[in-house]
N, C-alpha and C positions, 0 to 999 in steps of 0.2 A: 276627678278631683277637678281639673279645669273648669270643667263645663258646672259645677257645682262651687265656685269659689272659695274653694277649701286652700286654704292658708297654709303651709307647713312650717313647725317650730322646732328649727335641727338642733342639733349643738355640736357643731364643728370641732369647738375645742375639744371633745373627748377624743377624739380622731390624735390628737398631741398627746396628749395624759394619759389614757388608756386605751392607745389604739393595740398594742400588741397584743392586748389581752382578746381582741378580734380575731385574731390570726390564731387560736386556735379552733374556730367555729368553721375555717377553710378560706381559700380565696376567692372564691365567687362569693359569700359572704361579706366577706371585707369589703366587697365592689358596693355593695349595697347600705355597705353604714356610711350613715349622714350623705347621701346623695343630693348633694345641692346641683353639680351642675344640670345632673338629670332633668330636677325640679326647674330649674331655670328652662333648660331647652327646650322642657316644652309647654311652657307658660304658665309654669304652675307657681304661684308665689311661694317663697322661700326665705321664711323670718327665721335667722337665726339668732342666737341664742346664749347662755352658758348655764352650764348644771354648777352654780354656786352651792357649794360645800367643797363636789369634788373640778371643779376645774377655775378657775379666776376669773371674777367680775367683771374685770375690764374686758369690755368689748373690741379692740383690738389684739388683744389673745384671739377672739374668734374668729375674725377678720383674717387674719394672720395664720389659723387653723386651716381656715376653709382656701386661701389659698397655695399653700405649702405642702398642706396633707402628711405631714412627717412625722414619726412616733416620736415621745421624748427617748425613750429607753434605747430604740434600737437605731434611730436614723432615715426609717426606709421610707418608703413615701408611699403609702397606702390607697390604693384607686389613684393613681395619678390621672386617672381619664374622667376623673371625679374634681379635680383643680376647678377653682373658679378665679377670675383675673377682677381683678380692681375694678374692671375697665365693666364689670359686666352685675357689681353689686351697686348697691345701695344704702347707707348707714345713716341712723336717723338717731341720734343720740339725745336725750332731754336731762339734764340740771339742772337743779334750780330753778324752774320752770323756765327756762331757754332750751330752745330744740336746735339742731343744727344740722347740715347735711351733707355729707362729703359730695364733694364737686369735683369734676377733671381737673387735672391738674396739680390740686392740694397733692402736698406729702404724707407719704403714711411710711412715719415712722414704726422699724419694730425694734 
């Protein structure tokens, strides 16, 4: 994937909103549900999005979900080894023709 410059478009908010649903498929499969950190660690670009109408449209929900990987129903952290840090992420949001990047030191409000 890296050599082919493939960009993965994951939906980390799904881990929060429907994470417990993945558990019925077993621990090993949960491990590979939205493996953002593995992509990043292997030099693959992981462009996280949301799955609106299943999850909220807010990109902050996605950033939070990728960092904490907690399930809404149980509070369980799903595949903690796939949590990303805010330092390893870059967010670009565009609204009304203006684009902004998250920069080191900017506060992130959950």
